[in-house]
N, C-alpha and C positions, 0 to 999 in steps of 0.2 A: 567947510569944506574950500580950502584954496581952489583957485581958480584952473591953475594948473594941475591938483590933480582930479578936480572933475575934468578936465579934459583927457586926462588917461583914461579915467576910466571909462570913458566915453564910447574912444579912440578902443578901448583891447574890446568892450561890448560891442562893438561896432564890425571889429576884426575876427570876433567870434561868429555873431552872427554872418559873417561873408561866407567864413568858410565851413558855417554847418549848412548855407543855400547849396554852396558848391558840393561840398562833400552829398548832401540829400542829392541834386542834380545828377550827379556823377553815378551814384550806384541805380539810376534806369539808367544808365547810357548800356550799350553791348558791353561787353567782359571785353576785360584788355590786362595788359603787362600795369604792374603800379606806376603812379606816375610820381614825376619829383616835384617838390615844391619851383614854384616857378615856372620852372622850362618845361613839366609836364614830362609827355614821352618824347620827348628833343632824343634821345639816346635811341629809341627803339625806332626812325626811321630808317628805311633803307639807303645804305651809301649809295651815291655814286656809282662805284665799284659792283654794288649789289644788283642782281636779277630779281627785280621788283617782286614781279610773280612768282617766286622760290620761297623769298621775306617772307613776304605774305600770306602764301599757303601754309606756314607755319601755322600761324594764329586757328587754322581750323584745327589742326588737331590741341592746341591749347586750351580756345575759345569756344570753339565752335563753327556752324557758319556764318556769324556773323560776331563782328568784335568791333574795338574802336580805341584810339587814340586819343590822346587830347596834347597839343604844342602850342604854348604860350594861352591857351584858354582859348583855342579853336580845335575843333572835333572834327577828325577823320572815321570816318565808317568804312570797313574792308565787308565786302561780300566773295565769298568763299564758296557759294552757293547758285548754280545757277537759277532756282526759282524763286530767291529772294530778288534777283536781278532782274527778273521779271516783273515781281511784282511791284520792286519801288520806282523802277527808271523804266519800264512800259504803261503796266496798268498805271501807275499813279506820278507820268510824264510830268503831268502840268504841276508837281511842286517838285519833280527831281531831275531836272533839265537846263538848270542853269549851271556856270565857269563857278570857282575862286575867285578872290579875287587873285587874282596874279602881278603885285606891284611891277614885279624886276621884269614880268612878260608884258605888261603897257609899256612899262619904261623901254621896252625894246620895239614898239610898235610892231607885235601882233595881237592888237585888243581889237582888228576888225575882223581876221581871220575867221571861218568859219568854227575851225576848233577851240578857239580861244572866246572868241564874242558871248556875251549875255545873253540870257534867255531874254529875247526883249523883240523889237519891232526889227528892228537891224538885221536880229537872228533869222528873223522867218520870213523878212523878206529874200536875203539872200540863199537861204531853205529852198524858198518857192523857186527864184530863179533854175538853182540846180537842180530842182524836180523838175520841171516845162521841161529843159535840155536833153538832160540826163538819169531821169529816171525810172525811166523803163524799158524794155528792151527794143520795142518799136521806135522810142527817140534816138535809142543807142544806134540803131542799127543805120540811122543817116552817115555817120564814120567808119561804119564797117572797111570800104574801099581803106581807108585812110591807115587804119591797124594791118588790113592784108598786105599792100607795101612797106611798110613797114617791119611784118612779123617776117616776111619774107629777108628783105635788109639785113636783117640779124641774124640767115640762118649763113646769109653769104658772109657777111662781117665774120663769126665766130667759124666757119669752113677756111678762108684765111688766113685766121688768125687765133687757135683754136685757145693758147696761152693766156690771152686777157678776157677771159670769158664774162666777169663780172664788169669789165668795162663796157662792152658789147652789151651786156644787159642794161644796165645805165642808159647807157643810149639810146637803146629802143625806146626802153619807157619813156624817157623824155623828150624823143623825134613824134611819139604817137600823141602823149600827151599836148604837147604844144604846138601841132597841127590843129588836135581836138579843141582845144580852146583860145589858139588863137592863130589860125591858118599859118603857121608860122613854121620855115623849112630851115632843118636844123646844118649845120656844115657835115658835110657824108663823111667823111673821112677823119678830119681831126678833131679838137678839141672846140666845141661850140658855146660860146660867152652864155646863152640861157639855158643849157645843161649843167656849165660849169654852176650857175649862179640858184640853182633849184638847189643843187647837192648841197650849195654850200648854205643855203635862207635854211634847209629843213637840220641841217647840222647846230647851227645855230637857236633853233623852233625846241628841236629836243633838248639843251639846255635852258631856253627861258621860260619855258613851264614846269622846271622842275619846280620843286617846292623851296626855294630859297628862302619864301616869304618867313619862313620859320626861324630864317637867322636875321635879326635886327641887322642893320648898315649897320649903326655904331658899333657894331664887335669889329674888332681889330682884323686885319688886312680884309676884308670884305669891300670890293673896289666895284657894287654893283653898275652905278650910273656911270662910271668911264665905260665898263665891258658893254652897257646897255647903250652908248652912244655910239659903242663899235657895231652892234648886232643891227641896229637903226637904219648904220647906212644901205646894209645888207635889201634890210626890208624893204626901206622906200625904193629902191630899184627892182625888186621881185615885183611889187604891184604896179610899179610906176613905169619901168621901162616896155617893157611889151603892152600895156596898153596904148602906150604912147607910139607902139609902133602902128597896131589894129587902126587908131584912130588917124593916123597919116594914111596909111594904106586906103582907107574908107575912100579920106578928103581927095583923093588919086582917082577913086575910082578904080584900083588895080587892088583889091584884096580874094583873099581864098575867105569863104565861107565858114564860119567857126561859132564856138558856144556866144566870145564876146560881140562877134558881130552880128549875130541874129540877136542879143541883148540890145545890141546899139541901134538896130534898125527899129526892132518892136516898142524904144524906151525915149523921152523928149526929157530933157534936165538940164538944171543950170550949171556951169564951172563950177566946181565945189560945194556944191549940193549932196543933202544926205541921197540923194535917187544917186547923183554917182558914184560915191561910198560904196551903196551897194552892189552897184554893177562893177565897179572897181575888182573889187574884194571878192564877189563870186566867181570873178575865172581864176582870179588868186588861188580864190580854196580849192579849185579842179587843180590847177596848175601843182599846188602845194601836195592838193592828196593822191595825186597821180605820179610826182616823181620819183617817192623814194618809195614807198608802200609798194607794187609794181615790183620793185626792184629786189624787194625782200623775199618775197613771196618765190618771186624765177630761181633766186640762188637757192633758197629751201628745196625748190624745185630737182634742180642740177643737183643737190648735194643727194638726198633723196633716191636718185635714179643709180648714183654710182654705189649707194649702200644696202640697194635690194634690187639687185639684178631681174630677179624673178618674177619684179613687179613690172619692171622693163620690157622682158619681152612680152609677160602677156598683155602689155598696153599694146604693143607691134604688131602682135599675131592680129589682134582686133583692128586695127589699122590696116595693116595691109589685105585682111580680108574682107573687110567692108568698101573702103576708098581703092585698095590696089596699089600699085606701087610706079605708078605711069602718072600720079597727081597729087598735089597736100591735099591734106583734108580739110576742107575750108568750115561755115558757119553751116550752111548746108547739110554738111554729116552730121553736125553734132546731138541731132534724137538716136542714131541708130549707131553712137558709138557710148555704150553704157557705162563700158570699164573707163573712157577717157574723163567722160564726166563724174564716174567714182573718185579718179584718180585728183581731179579738182577741188573736188570737195573735202578729198585727203590734206592736200599739201595748205590747204585753208586751216584744217583742222589742225595739221602736226604742231604748225607754230604758227599763232596768230601773230599779223605783225606788230598788232597794239595790243601787248600783252594784258597789260592794267587800263588798257583804256587812257582815257584823257578824263579825272574828275570832275562828276557832276558834284554839283550843289542843290543843296534842299531851301527854298526860297520862304516856307514856311515848317513850324515844328512837324514831325509825322510820330509818328509808331512801328513800329516792324517785329513782331515774336515777342513781343509784350515790350521790347526795350523803347528807348527814346530816342530820337533822332531829333536832336536841337535844328531849329533857322539857323543857316548857314554853315551847315556840316557840310565837308566834300566825300561823297559818296564814292571810294574805290573797288569796278566792279573788275573781279580777278579773271578775264578773259581763258587766259589760260589754264587755272585750278580747272572749270567748266572743258574746255574742251579735253585736260585730261583725267575728267572724272571717272577712274574704271567701273563705278555704275553703269556708266553712260555708256563709255567708249572702255570695253574692255583690254589689255594690252596698251595704254595708250599712249606708250612709248615708240610703239612700233608703226610702222608706215604698212598700213593695209586697205587699198581700195577697196576692198572683199568686203568691208564690213556695212557699206552703204549700198550695197545690192543684195536683191531678193534673192535667195536660191534654200532649194533643199530643207523648204522650213525655217528661213534665216529671215527675222525681221532686220529692215534696216536699220544703224543706227539714226541717231537723228540728223537733221541735217547741219552741219556746221552753221552757214551762212544764218542760222539764225541765231549766232554766238558769235562770231568774229567780227562779225563789223559794226559792233556794240549795239544801242539799246535804246528805244521810243522814241522821241524827237531828234536826240543825239546820234540815229543810226548814220552810215554813213551816206551820203546822198548819191558817190560815187562807187556805190558797189557792184551795180549791176556793168557797168564801163570798167571794172576791176575784173568783174567775173570772165568777160567777154573776153579782158586780153589776153586773161592769163589760159583761158580755153586754147585760143590760136596758141600762143606761145609754145604752149606744154606740147599741143596736137603736132605742129608740125614738128617741132624739134624730136619729138619723138619717132614722128615718120621719116627723118634723112639721117639721125643721130644715132650712133651707139655711144651712149654716156658709162665708163666703167674706171674705178678706181685707177688713179696713174700708179704707173711704172717710174722709176727714176734709177737708177744706176744698177739694174736688173731688180728691184727690192719692190714689193705694191707697199704703197701706202695706204694704212686706212684710212679712212676720212672719220671724222669724230664726229657730233653732233651733238657740236656746243654753239651755242646764241649770244650774243653780246646785250649786255645792258643799256636802256636806250625807253621814253617811250616809244619810238618807232626801234624794233631791236629785229637786229641783224644774225646771221650767221657769221659765227668768225671766219677768219679766214680760211679758206679752206683748196685744196686742189682735184682735179678732175678730170678724165680723158676726154675729149668728144669728139670723135673721128666717126666719117662718114657709112652708111652703112653697106653702100656699093656703087662705082662707078656711074648706076642708072640715078642713085640719088645725090651726085655730086651735078650729076646736067641737070636734076630738078633744083637743084639751089641755082646752080649758075644762070638758066635762063631769067633772071627778074630783073639783069641789066639790059639784058634784051626789050624783054615786055613792058618795064616799070623803068625809063631811063632816070638815070639821080639826075635829080631837078638842082635848079641853081640855091645856094643856101640867102638867106636872109640876114646871115649874121653879119654883114657889115651896112645895112642900113638903120642897125637899131641908134648908134649914135647921132645920125640926122633926126632920127622921129623922137630922142630924149631932147 
């Protein structure tokens, strides 16, 4: 036998054995669509225009509660049942708490933020810092005065300019998170550089962590390095600019207590050290997590109120009965407002801010429902599917706060806080702060405003519950009319300027700090 023939024979035998092994391994994977040679299920991934939660939910009917796709030899496990998410991501969180390799996200500089960082000592350190500062009702309460002032200023902005509601929601969210994270005061009336930077950064983050790693950089038209370089400039400013601002203010002994100042006072480290990275990115993770997610939740709230006037009337009746009309509801009233608390739960359930979460990754082989979960698999929990499971939440597309109340033998449905904020060691560490923000914004908005379908040129415009694709999903652009409920409520709103005069913005100090 010639050497060439022998080589060919050995090569064919090796190829056959490789295909056999791969086929055998694939048989053990959760079911999914047929795979094509080499690229696997590349064509079965959702496009950037697809709502990924709807795309993956189709798998449940086709393949059951757990399914899989394989792209370029890497496995994606899709969980369409909350029970399986709890089993894998909470009960076995020591195995399934890392993140996928995101080459583009790493190139773009997002590898140190809590949402992207691998399961490591750095992850544990950042998470610990966040938990200590904002991980409980007691720790979050230190920031309640900030929230109370900024929510009232939000009401004032809406009163004066109701047509730009979404801009005011963004400004309120930015004002709160920047004051909490950095003690930074935003521009009260015009654009603010850090609010704008956060909005830009989160838009780019949503792109950076998409699964573009499944498209090789040598494909025609792929310019990841060029785009990553552009994104990294934003990321660097996002993490470094407010950090330098706080350090400068502390050096001048002219700072406001904040998440970052507390960490800097409690920690000593060398410049450029791993410890400094943890402190800097702990604050940046809070900044990122609160800048965009609350915006989505509050936008969903205003949309749902225009669509469900009967819900709004019940909520306002409860506020008027318990709190009265001479003051605004506060944190001290929360335990006495069961319908408002049910509304908070329902707005988190109705449209989860991160509908398919950020994928987890397995650090070792595992099994689930008799299927093989290979080491390195990306695991996608379809949170939207969990909060819209008709077996758990009857009539899931409807906005019904009553589902969380106990009445006439009705057992409250599952608290969506257990689902909407993620699972296990990757559960959102800022969920208590987010819940606190949404409660106060929602309750005070309902206390003073009537939110209705818009009337344009004598015609009522019916708002539609459409939501944009993306890791962080927002309602599609919509219009509502927001008007004060009475002259007395106008006076309540206007009182904030006398009781809490506008502070001077820190915006002009940023350039000198950087």
